[in-house]
N, C-alpha and C positions, 0 to 999 in steps of 0.2 A: 553543322558546318561542312561545306563541300571541300574535302581535302584533295579531291581529284582536279580541282581548278588549278591550272598551271599559273605560274607567276606572270607570264606574258598575258594570259587571259584576264587575270585579276587587275593588272596595271591598265590594260586596254579598257576594261569595264569602268575603272575609276576615272580615267582621264578623257576618254573620247566619247562625248555626248553626241548621239546621232542627229542628223539633220531632221528638223521638223519645221515646216514653214506654213504659216497661215496669215491672214490679214492681222496687222498689228498697228499700234499707235505710233511706233517709232522703230526705225531700223538704226541700230547702234553699231557703227563700224569702228573697229580698232585699227588705227593707223599702224603701218609697218613699212618695210622696204619693198614689199611685193606689190607693185602698182597694179598688177593683173587682178588683184582683189576687186577692183572696180568693174571689171568685166562681169563678175558674178553679181555685184550690186546692181548693175544695169539690168540683168535678167530679172532681179527682184522688182526693180522699178517698173519694168515693162509689164509685170504681172499685177501691178497696182497693189502691192503688199502694204505700202504705207505712203502717205503723202510727205513724210518727213524722214530725212536721212541725216543722222548726226555722225560726223567723223571726228574722232578724238585722237590727238597725238601730235607731238612735236617730233621727237626722236630722242633716243638716249644720247645721240651725238648732237649736242647743243650747237656745234659749229655750223650746222646746216643753215643756210639762209632762208630756206622755205620749209615750213612745217609739213609733216606728213598729211595733216588735214588739208592744207592748201593743194598739195600735189594730188591727193585723191580727188578733191573737188574739181580741179582742172581736168583730170582724166575723165571724170564723170560727165562734165560739160561737153568734152570732146565726143563722148559716146552718146550724147543726146539727153542727158538728165538736166532739167532746168535748174539754174543757179538758186532760185528761190526755194527749192526743195531742201537745200543743205543748211544744216546748223553746224558750225565749225568750232572746235575747241583746239587751240593752237599750242598749248603749253605742256601737256601731260607727257611724262617720260616713262611711265609704268602703269600697270593696270589699276592700282589704287588711285593714282592721280587721274586716270581716265574718268573714273566715276566722280571723284571729289570736284574736279574742275568742270565736268559736263552737267552736273545736276543744276547749278544755277542757270545755265543756258537753256536747259530743258524747261525749267520752271518759267523763265522769261518768255519763251516762244510758245510753249504748249500748256504749261502748268503741270507740275509733277503729279498733282492729284488726278489729272486726266489720263495718266499713263497706266493702263491696265494690262497691256501686252507689249512686250519688247522682243524684237528679233535681233540677236547678236551675231555679227559677222566677224569671225576671228579665226585664227589658225586652228587646225584640227586638234592639236594637242593642248590648246589653251582653254578649251571650253569649260572644263571643271573649275578652274581658278576664276574664270569670268563669272560663272554661276555663284560660286562661293562669295565673291566680292559683291556681286549685285544684291545678294540677299541682305547685305549690311546697309544698302542705300534705298531700297524700294520696299513698299509695304508687302506684307505676307500674301495679300490678294493679287499681287502682280504676277502674271504668267510670263515665263521666259522661254524663248525658243532659240534655236541655233541653226546657223548656216555656216558650218565649218568649211574653211578654204585651205586647200593645199598650197604651199609655197614652193619655191625652187628646190627645196629638199625632198618634196613629195612625201612628207611624213603622214602616214595614215594608220588607221587602226589595224590594218592587215599586213603592215610591212615594217613598222617602226624598229623592230629588233634586228632587222637584216643587215644594217650597216652601222658603223661606229658613230658617225655624226648624228644620225637619227636617234640611235639608242641613248647617246649622251644627252641629247636635248630633252627627250622624254623623261629620263631619270632625273635630270635637273629640274624638270617641272614638278616632280614628286617632292623633291627637296624644297622647292619654293612653297608649295602648298603647306608642308609641315612648318617651315619657318614662319610664314606669314600668318598661319592659323594660331601659332603660339603667341604672336605679337598682337593678335586680336583684329587683324586686317581682313580676315576671312571668316565667314560664318560656317560652322559645322552643322547647323540645323537647317 
Protein backbone atom coordinates (compact mmCIF):
# COMPACT_ATOMS: atom_id res chain seq x y z
CA UNK A 1 0.00 0.00 0.00
CA UNK A 2 1.30 3.43 -0.93
CA UNK A 3 1.16 5.36 2.33
CA UNK A 4 2.78 8.36 0.65
CA UNK A 5 -0.29 8.98 -1.50
CA UNK A 6 -1.93 12.14 -0.21
CA UNK A 7 -5.65 12.24 0.50
CA UNK A 8 -6.06 14.78 -2.31
CA UNK A 9 -4.32 12.40 -4.75
CA UNK A 10 -6.40 9.43 -3.58
CA UNK A 11 -9.70 11.30 -3.94
CA UNK A 12 -8.62 12.65 -7.33
CA UNK A 13 -7.73 9.16 -8.58
CA UNK A 14 -11.07 7.81 -7.37
CA UNK A 15 -13.40 10.46 -8.76
CA UNK A 16 -11.81 11.99 -11.85
CA UNK A 17 -11.66 9.59 -14.78
CA UNK A 18 -9.57 11.13 -17.56
CA UNK A 19 -10.87 11.99 -20.98
CA UNK A 20 -10.63 9.25 -23.56
CA UNK A 21 -12.48 9.60 -26.84
CA UNK A 22 -12.91 7.23 -29.76
CA UNK A 23 -15.71 6.30 -32.14
CA UNK A 24 -18.67 4.93 -30.18
CA UNK A 25 -22.18 3.65 -30.73
CA UNK A 26 -23.68 6.37 -28.54
CA UNK A 27 -22.76 9.68 -26.93
CA UNK A 28 -24.67 9.82 -23.63
CA UNK A 29 -24.97 13.38 -22.29
CA UNK A 30 -26.11 14.06 -18.73
CA UNK A 31 -28.30 17.15 -18.60
CA UNK A 32 -27.49 19.91 -16.16
CA UNK A 33 -27.68 23.68 -15.87
CA UNK A 34 -24.39 24.27 -17.75
CA UNK A 35 -25.68 24.76 -21.30
CA UNK A 36 -22.12 25.27 -22.55
CA UNK A 37 -21.79 21.49 -22.30
CA UNK A 38 -23.28 21.43 -25.79
CA UNK A 39 -20.31 23.38 -27.17
CA UNK A 40 -18.20 20.36 -26.21
CA UNK A 41 -20.74 17.92 -27.64
CA UNK A 42 -20.64 19.84 -30.93
CA UNK A 43 -16.88 19.25 -31.10
CA UNK A 44 -17.53 15.52 -30.67
CA UNK A 45 -20.25 15.59 -33.34
CA UNK A 46 -17.90 17.36 -35.77
CA UNK A 47 -15.35 14.57 -35.22
CA UNK A 48 -18.02 12.02 -36.19
CA UNK A 49 -17.59 10.19 -32.88
CA UNK A 50 -21.16 8.81 -33.11
CA UNK A 51 -24.29 9.29 -35.16
CA UNK A 52 -26.44 9.23 -31.98
CA UNK A 53 -26.49 11.69 -29.09
CA UNK A 54 -28.71 10.82 -26.16
CA UNK A 55 -29.43 13.68 -23.76
CA UNK A 56 -31.01 12.69 -20.47
CA UNK A 57 -32.50 14.87 -17.81
CA UNK A 58 -35.33 17.04 -16.64
CA UNK A 59 -33.85 18.83 -13.67
CA UNK A 60 -34.00 18.31 -9.96
CA UNK A 61 -36.15 21.45 -10.10
CA UNK A 62 -39.41 20.00 -11.49
CA UNK A 63 -40.88 23.54 -11.76
CA UNK A 64 -38.94 24.11 -14.97
CA UNK A 65 -41.19 24.20 -18.01
CA UNK A 66 -38.50 22.88 -20.35
CA UNK A 67 -36.39 19.80 -19.61
CA UNK A 68 -32.61 19.90 -19.63
CA UNK A 69 -32.76 17.48 -22.56
CA UNK A 70 -34.88 19.93 -24.57
CA UNK A 71 -32.65 22.88 -23.70
CA UNK A 72 -29.52 20.92 -24.65
CA UNK A 73 -31.02 19.77 -27.95
CA UNK A 74 -32.13 23.32 -28.81
CA UNK A 75 -28.59 24.57 -28.14
CA UNK A 76 -27.16 21.67 -30.18
CA UNK A 77 -29.39 22.48 -33.15
CA UNK A 78 -28.33 26.16 -32.91
CA UNK A 79 -24.73 24.94 -33.08
CA UNK A 80 -25.46 22.87 -36.20
CA UNK A 81 -26.18 19.36 -34.92
CA UNK A 82 -29.13 17.88 -36.87
CA UNK A 83 -32.26 17.19 -34.80
CA UNK A 84 -32.43 13.58 -36.00
CA UNK A 85 -29.12 12.91 -34.23
CA UNK A 86 -30.76 13.35 -30.83
CA UNK A 87 -32.50 10.88 -28.56
CA UNK A 88 -34.13 12.74 -25.67
CA UNK A 89 -35.05 11.52 -22.21
CA UNK A 90 -37.06 14.25 -20.45
CA UNK A 91 -37.82 13.01 -16.93
CA UNK A 92 -34.66 11.96 -15.06
CA UNK A 93 -33.76 13.98 -12.00
CA UNK A 94 -30.69 11.98 -10.93
CA UNK A 95 -28.00 9.67 -12.30
CA UNK A 96 -29.87 6.45 -11.56
CA UNK A 97 -32.95 7.74 -13.38
CA UNK A 98 -30.77 8.87 -16.29
CA UNK A 99 -29.99 5.22 -16.92
CA UNK A 100 -33.33 3.68 -15.95
CA UNK A 101 -35.32 6.04 -18.18
CA UNK A 102 -32.85 6.15 -21.07
CA UNK A 103 -32.40 2.41 -21.58
CA UNK A 104 -35.84 1.85 -23.18
CA UNK A 105 -35.22 4.80 -25.52
CA UNK A 106 -31.83 3.42 -26.51
CA UNK A 107 -33.37 0.01 -27.08
CA UNK A 108 -36.13 1.48 -29.24
CA UNK A 109 -33.83 3.63 -31.41
CA UNK A 110 -30.63 1.57 -31.63
CA UNK A 111 -31.14 -1.68 -29.74
CA UNK A 112 -29.32 -2.08 -26.42
CA UNK A 113 -27.66 -5.23 -27.80
CA UNK A 114 -26.00 -3.04 -30.46
CA UNK A 115 -24.32 -0.80 -27.91
CA UNK A 116 -20.72 -1.90 -27.42
CA UNK A 117 -19.09 1.50 -26.83
CA UNK A 118 -20.51 4.55 -25.04
CA UNK A 119 -18.97 7.97 -24.52
CA UNK A 120 -20.34 9.70 -21.42
CA UNK A 121 -20.35 13.50 -21.32
CA UNK A 122 -20.73 14.61 -17.71
CA UNK A 123 -19.18 16.91 -15.16
CA UNK A 124 -15.55 16.23 -14.27
CA UNK A 125 -16.21 15.03 -10.72
CA UNK A 126 -19.22 12.91 -11.73
CA UNK A 127 -17.35 10.40 -13.91
CA UNK A 128 -16.80 7.65 -11.30
CA UNK A 129 -20.45 7.56 -10.22
CA UNK A 130 -21.55 7.48 -13.86
CA UNK A 131 -19.24 4.52 -14.49
CA UNK A 132 -20.40 2.67 -11.38
CA UNK A 133 -24.04 3.21 -12.36
CA UNK A 134 -23.49 2.26 -16.01
CA UNK A 135 -22.05 -1.09 -14.99
CA UNK A 136 -25.46 -2.00 -13.54
CA UNK A 137 -27.22 -1.33 -16.86
CA UNK A 138 -24.93 -2.51 -19.65
CA UNK A 139 -23.22 -5.84 -20.31
CA UNK A 140 -19.67 -6.53 -19.18
CA UNK A 141 -18.43 -6.35 -22.76
CA UNK A 142 -19.58 -2.73 -23.15
CA UNK A 143 -16.70 -0.25 -23.20
CA UNK A 144 -17.16 3.10 -21.46
CA UNK A 145 -15.30 6.30 -22.32
CA UNK A 146 -15.52 9.77 -20.82
CA UNK A 147 -15.53 13.34 -21.95
CA UNK A 148 -15.52 15.24 -18.65
CA UNK A 149 -16.81 18.82 -18.86
CA UNK A 150 -16.01 21.69 -16.51
CA UNK A 151 -18.97 23.74 -15.35
CA UNK A 152 -19.14 27.30 -14.03
CA UNK A 153 -17.34 26.20 -10.84
CA UNK A 154 -14.34 24.99 -12.88
CA UNK A 155 -13.93 21.88 -10.71
CA UNK A 156 -11.00 19.87 -12.04
CA UNK A 157 -8.65 17.13 -10.89
CA UNK A 158 -5.88 19.68 -10.33
CA UNK A 159 -7.81 22.33 -8.35
CA UNK A 160 -10.89 20.91 -6.55
CA UNK A 161 -9.41 21.33 -3.07
CA UNK A 162 -8.51 25.01 -3.55
CA UNK A 163 -11.88 26.60 -2.76
CA UNK A 164 -14.64 25.68 -0.37
CA UNK A 165 -17.46 25.28 -2.91
CA UNK A 166 -15.46 22.87 -5.07
CA UNK A 167 -14.15 20.95 -2.08
CA UNK A 168 -17.66 20.54 -0.66
CA UNK A 169 -19.01 19.31 -4.01
CA UNK A 170 -16.24 16.75 -4.48
CA UNK A 171 -16.55 15.43 -0.93
CA UNK A 172 -20.33 15.24 -1.35
CA UNK A 173 -19.70 13.07 -4.41
CA UNK A 174 -17.73 10.63 -2.27
CA UNK A 175 -20.64 10.52 0.19
CA UNK A 176 -23.07 9.82 -2.65
CA UNK A 177 -20.91 6.98 -3.97
CA UNK A 178 -20.88 5.38 -0.52
CA UNK A 179 -24.61 5.81 0.08
CA UNK A 180 -25.71 4.67 -3.35
CA UNK A 181 -23.32 1.71 -3.35
CA UNK A 182 -24.81 0.49 -0.07
CA UNK A 183 -28.30 0.78 -1.58
CA UNK A 184 -27.19 -1.32 -4.57
CA UNK A 185 -27.56 1.50 -7.10
CA UNK A 186 -23.86 1.41 -8.02
CA UNK A 187 -21.67 -1.50 -9.02
CA UNK A 188 -18.36 -1.82 -7.19
CA UNK A 189 -17.15 -4.40 -9.71
